[in-house]
C-alpha positions as CSV (number, residue, x, y, z in Angstrom):
1,M,16.9,44.4,76.4
2,Q,20.5,44.5,76.1
3,T,22.4,41.3,77.1
4,K,25.3,41.8,79.2
5,R,28.6,40.5,77.3
6,L,29.9,37.5,78.8
7,V,33.5,38.3,80.4
8,E,36.0,35.3,79.6
9,K,38.6,34.7,82.3
10,D,42.2,35.5,81.0
11,A,45.2,33.1,81.7
12,P,47.2,34.6,84.3
13,L,49.8,37.2,83.2
14,K,53.3,35.8,83.0
15,K,56.3,37.5,84.1
16,D,57.8,37.4,80.6
17,D,54.5,38.6,78.7
18,L,55.1,41.8,76.9
19,I,53.9,44.9,78.5
20,V,53.6,48.0,76.3
21,I,53.5,51.4,78.0
22,T,53.3,54.6,75.7
23,G,54.0,57.9,76.9
24,A,57.2,56.4,78.9
25,G,59.2,59.4,78.6
26,G,56.7,61.2,80.5
27,F,56.1,61.5,84.2
28,I,53.3,58.8,84.8
29,A,54.2,56.2,82.3
30,G,57.8,56.5,83.2
31,N,57.0,55.5,86.9
32,L,54.5,52.8,85.7
33,A,57.3,51.0,83.7
34,K,59.2,51.3,87.0
35,Y,56.5,49.9,88.8
36,F,55.9,46.6,86.8
37,L,59.7,46.0,86.6
38,K,59.7,46.0,90.5
39,Q,56.6,43.5,90.3
40,G,59.4,41.1,88.5
41,F,58.0,41.6,84.9
42,T,60.9,41.3,82.6
43,R,59.5,42.3,79.1
44,I,58.6,45.8,79.2
45,R,58.4,48.1,76.1
46,A,58.5,51.8,76.8
47,V,57.5,54.4,73.9
48,D,57.8,58.0,73.8
49,K,58.5,60.3,70.7
50,K,60.9,62.2,72.8
51,P,64.6,61.6,72.6
52,L,65.9,59.3,75.3
53,Y,67.6,62.0,77.0
54,E,64.6,64.0,77.6
55,W,62.9,61.2,79.3
56,Y,62.2,61.8,82.9
57,L,62.7,58.4,84.4
58,R,64.1,55.3,82.5
59,S,64.6,52.0,84.1
60,P,67.5,49.5,83.3
61,G,66.1,46.4,81.4
62,V,63.3,48.4,79.9
63,E,63.1,48.3,76.1
64,S,63.1,52.1,75.2
65,L,61.6,53.0,71.8
66,C,61.6,56.6,70.5
67,L,58.5,56.5,68.1
68,D,55.7,58.8,67.4
69,V,52.5,56.8,68.2
70,S,50.2,59.6,66.6
71,Q,51.4,57.5,63.5
72,E,49.5,54.5,62.6
73,K,52.7,52.4,61.5
74,N,54.4,53.1,64.5
75,C,51.6,52.0,66.7
76,R,51.7,48.6,64.6
77,R,55.5,48.3,65.5
78,V,54.9,49.2,69.0
79,C,52.0,46.8,69.5
80,E,53.7,43.6,68.1
81,G,53.5,40.7,70.5
82,A,51.9,42.7,73.4
83,V,49.7,41.1,75.8
84,E,48.9,44.3,77.8
85,V,49.0,47.8,76.4
86,Y,48.8,51.0,78.6
87,N,48.3,54.2,76.5
88,L,49.3,57.3,78.5
89,A,50.9,59.0,75.6
90,A,49.4,62.6,74.9
91,D,50.2,66.3,74.6
92,M,49.3,67.6,77.6
93,G,50.8,69.6,80.5
94,G,49.2,72.0,83.5
95,M,46.3,74.7,82.9
96,G,48.6,77.1,81.4
97,F,49.3,74.4,78.3
98,I,45.7,73.1,78.2
99,E,44.3,76.5,77.7
100,R,46.9,77.8,75.1
101,F,47.6,74.6,73.0
102,R,43.8,73.3,72.3
103,I,44.6,71.9,68.8
104,E,47.5,69.9,70.2
105,C,45.5,68.6,72.9
106,L,42.8,67.5,70.6
107,R,45.4,65.9,68.3
108,S,46.2,63.4,70.9
109,I,43.0,61.4,69.8
110,L,45.0,60.2,66.7
111,I,47.4,58.4,69.4
112,N,44.4,56.8,71.0
113,T,42.7,55.9,67.6
114,H,45.8,54.1,66.4
115,M,46.9,52.6,69.4
116,I,43.8,50.9,70.0
117,E,43.2,49.4,66.9
118,A,46.9,48.3,66.7
119,A,46.7,46.6,70.0
120,C,43.3,45.0,68.9
121,R,44.8,43.7,65.8
122,A,48.0,42.5,67.8
123,G,45.7,40.4,70.1
124,A,46.4,42.4,73.1
125,R,44.4,40.8,76.0
126,R,43.9,44.2,78.0
127,Y,44.1,47.9,77.2
128,F,44.2,50.7,79.6
129,F,43.6,54.3,78.5
130,S,44.7,57.4,80.7
131,S,41.7,59.9,80.7
132,S,41.3,62.7,82.6
133,A,39.0,64.5,85.1
134,C,38.8,67.2,82.3
135,A,36.4,65.0,80.8
136,Y,33.8,66.1,83.3
137,N,31.1,68.5,82.9
138,T,32.4,72.2,83.2
139,T,29.4,73.5,84.4
140,L,29.3,71.2,87.8
141,Q,32.9,72.8,88.5
142,Q,32.0,76.8,88.9
143,D,32.2,76.7,92.6
144,P,35.5,76.2,94.8
145,N,33.1,74.5,97.3
146,V,32.2,72.0,94.7
147,R,30.7,68.7,95.4
148,A,33.0,65.8,94.4
149,L,32.4,64.5,90.9
150,K,30.8,61.1,90.3
151,E,31.6,59.0,87.1
152,S,27.9,59.8,85.9
153,D,28.9,63.6,85.9
154,A,30.7,63.4,82.5
155,Y,27.2,63.5,81.1
156,P,25.4,65.6,79.7
157,A,28.7,66.4,78.0
158,M,30.4,70.0,78.5
159,A,34.0,68.7,78.9
160,E,37.0,71.0,79.1
161,R,37.6,72.7,75.6
162,G,40.4,70.6,73.7
163,Y,41.9,68.3,76.4
164,G,38.6,67.3,77.8
165,W,36.9,66.5,74.7
166,E,39.9,64.4,73.6
167,K,39.6,62.4,76.6
168,L,35.9,61.9,76.4
169,M,35.9,60.7,72.7
170,S,38.8,58.3,73.3
171,E,36.9,56.8,76.4
172,M,34.0,56.2,73.5
173,F,36.3,54.2,71.5
174,C,37.3,52.0,74.4
175,Q,34.0,51.3,75.1
176,E,33.0,50.3,71.4
177,Y,36.1,48.2,71.0
178,W,34.6,46.1,74.2
179,A,31.0,46.3,72.7
180,E,31.8,45.5,69.1
181,R,34.9,43.6,69.3
182,G,35.3,42.0,72.7
183,M,38.7,43.7,73.6
184,K,38.9,44.3,77.4
185,T,39.7,48.0,77.8
186,F,40.2,49.9,81.2
187,I,39.7,53.8,81.8
188,A,40.7,55.7,84.6
189,R,39.8,59.5,85.0
190,F,43.1,60.9,86.5
191,H,42.8,64.0,88.9
192,N,45.7,65.8,89.2
193,V,48.9,63.6,89.6
194,Y,52.1,65.1,91.2
195,G,55.3,63.5,92.8
196,P,59.2,63.2,92.1
197,H,60.6,62.8,88.6
198,G,57.7,64.8,87.0
199,T,57.5,68.3,85.0
200,W,58.6,71.1,87.2
201,D,59.5,73.8,85.0
202,G,58.9,75.1,81.3
203,G,55.0,75.7,81.2
204,R,53.9,72.0,81.3
205,E,53.9,71.6,85.1
206,K,51.1,71.4,87.3
207,A,50.3,73.5,90.4
208,P,52.2,71.5,93.1
209,A,55.4,71.2,91.0
210,A,55.0,74.8,90.0
211,L,54.6,76.1,93.4
212,C,57.1,74.2,94.7
213,R,59.7,75.6,92.2
214,K,58.3,79.3,93.1
215,V,58.9,78.9,96.5
216,I,62.6,77.5,96.2
217,A,63.5,80.1,93.5
218,A,62.0,82.7,95.9
219,L,64.2,81.6,98.6
220,D,67.5,81.4,96.3
221,A,67.2,84.6,95.0
222,G,66.1,86.1,98.8
223,Q,62.8,87.4,97.8
224,K,60.2,87.5,100.0
225,E,57.1,87.5,97.7
226,I,55.5,84.8,95.4
227,M,53.1,85.2,92.3
228,V,50.2,82.9,92.0
229,W,47.9,82.1,89.4
230,G,44.3,83.3,89.8
231,D,43.1,84.2,93.1
232,G,44.3,81.5,95.1
233,T,40.7,80.4,95.8
234,A,40.2,77.4,93.2
235,T,40.2,74.1,94.7
236,R,41.6,70.8,93.4
237,S,42.5,67.3,94.8
238,F,46.2,66.2,94.1
239,M,47.1,62.2,93.7
240,F,50.5,61.0,94.4
241,I,52.5,59.3,91.6
242,D,52.7,55.9,93.8
243,D,48.8,55.7,94.2
244,C,48.4,56.5,90.9
245,V,50.6,53.6,89.3
246,K,49.1,51.4,92.0
247,G,45.6,52.2,90.9
248,I,46.4,51.8,87.2
249,D,47.4,48.0,87.9
250,M,44.4,47.3,90.0
251,I,41.8,48.8,87.7
252,T,43.4,47.2,84.5
253,H,43.1,43.7,86.1
254,C,39.7,44.0,87.4
255,D,37.2,42.6,85.1
256,E,34.3,44.3,86.8
257,L,35.7,47.7,85.2
258,I,35.8,46.7,81.6
259,A,35.0,49.6,79.4
260,T,33.7,51.6,82.5
261,P,35.3,54.9,83.3
262,I,36.3,55.3,87.0
263,N,37.9,58.3,88.9
264,L,41.6,57.8,90.1
265,G,42.5,60.7,92.4
266,S,42.7,61.7,95.8
267,S,39.3,63.1,97.5
268,E,41.6,65.5,99.9
269,L,40.5,69.0,98.5
270,V,42.4,71.7,99.1
271,S,42.5,75.6,97.7
272,V,45.5,76.7,96.0
273,N,46.2,79.0,98.7
274,E,46.2,76.0,101.1
275,L,48.5,74.0,98.7
276,L,50.9,77.0,98.9
277,S,50.8,77.4,102.9
278,K,51.6,73.5,102.9
279,I,54.8,73.8,100.7
280,E,55.7,77.1,102.6
281,K,55.7,74.8,105.9
282,I,57.8,72.4,104.2
283,A,60.0,75.0,103.2
284,G,60.1,76.9,106.6
285,T,59.0,80.1,105.1
286,K,56.1,82.5,104.6
287,L,56.1,84.7,101.4
288,K,53.5,87.3,100.2
289,R,51.2,86.5,97.8
290,N,50.7,88.4,94.6
291,Y,47.7,87.3,92.4
292,D,47.7,87.4,88.5
293,L,44.1,87.4,87.7
294,T,44.9,87.4,84.0
295,A,46.6,84.0,84.3
296,P,44.9,80.6,83.1
297,R,43.0,79.2,86.0
298,G,40.6,76.4,84.7
299,V,37.4,75.4,86.6
300,A,36.8,77.0,90.0
301,G,36.7,73.6,91.6
302,R,37.1,70.0,91.2
303,N,37.2,66.8,93.6
304,S,37.3,63.2,93.0
305,D,34.2,61.3,94.1
306,N,35.6,57.7,95.4
307,T,32.7,56.0,96.1
308,F,32.8,53.8,93.3
309,I,36.4,53.0,93.3
310,K,36.2,51.9,97.2
311,Q,32.9,50.0,96.2
312,I,34.8,47.9,93.5
313,L,38.3,47.6,94.6
314,G,38.0,48.1,98.3
315,W,40.7,50.8,98.0
316,E,41.3,54.4,97.2
317,P,44.4,56.9,96.5
318,N,45.4,57.4,100.2
319,T,48.9,59.2,100.5
320,P,48.2,62.3,102.7
321,L,49.1,65.6,100.4
322,D,51.3,66.6,103.3
323,Q,53.5,63.5,102.9
324,G,53.4,63.6,98.9
325,L,54.5,67.2,99.1
326,A,57.4,66.8,101.2
327,A,59.0,64.1,98.7
328,T,58.3,66.5,96.0
329,Y,59.7,69.5,97.3
330,K,62.8,67.6,98.1
331,W,63.3,66.1,94.8
332,I,62.4,69.5,92.9
333,K,64.9,71.3,95.3
334,E,67.6,68.8,94.2
335,Q,67.1,69.4,90.6
336,Y,67.0,73.2,90.9
337,E,70.4,73.1,92.8
338,K,71.8,70.8,90.0
339,R,70.5,73.1,87.2
340,K,72.1,76.2,89.2
341,Q,75.3,74.1,89.2
342,G,75.2,73.7,85.5
343,K,74.4,70.1,85.6
344,R,71.8,68.6,83.0
345,V,68.4,67.9,84.4
346,V,65.1,66.9,82.7
347,E,62.5,69.8,83.6
């Protein structure tokens, strides 16, 4: 019989304890740094390999480092003095990127491998890893009317090629660092995060941002049609960024969730066609839809079963999609217009 590890209670996190966030030049981690800053934390170290001018969101008062954390020596530097480490660094993007650059996605395993070891050696008390719903068994996602995926559905393993397998293996690292070394690790499986200050053009953007941009561009050009990847029947749930960063905080500070993967996503399932209709309503237009059946499309359906997160945290991501899309559309339109005026924007 396996003995359950005793969980020692941590001292309360002080406002001047060092919080490290990797991938902070990106969408989610950049918003996470902003979130902790608003909570009153004064020592936040934000890290990304991109030059600072390419970061999506930078917060004044946050230490910003340009380092590639797929390299071990940089991870040691990044984790020096850290009390909590949030690893959100990865080469990733929307389905077009994931399906085309599987090797790059797989190589992200170097990031978590080196980061978790460096965090452990530095004596960090808590380590968060951003996993993905792409870790789930793809054979359970072949119907648009998919049943919501619960945490146990990752096994038997048949993850998304490349990106999904990297996430599943990195989850295992987190579980073993707790089992063998007693390091408190936390794992959230993100389900399609969207919102302002994220990727909206260039190939890495996800469906909400891509469709917002396409609608804006069509209206700007006076066009009456839009190209949709796939046949529009694929279904997904989409989580607003504010819910995501709040969920990360709650999960990482819940000892019941140590080394336990948990869904972090909305349970509001919509098809791509329904998503586009919502965006058209916001834009006040109706466009003819042309479907590109050769484009990357991913699994037929995926939704988040939130039974476990509601049971443990008494909470789930709850921003209505209509509300989140309105904010996202407004921000992307502002960026589109700035770029058209020749002003520099981060895409």
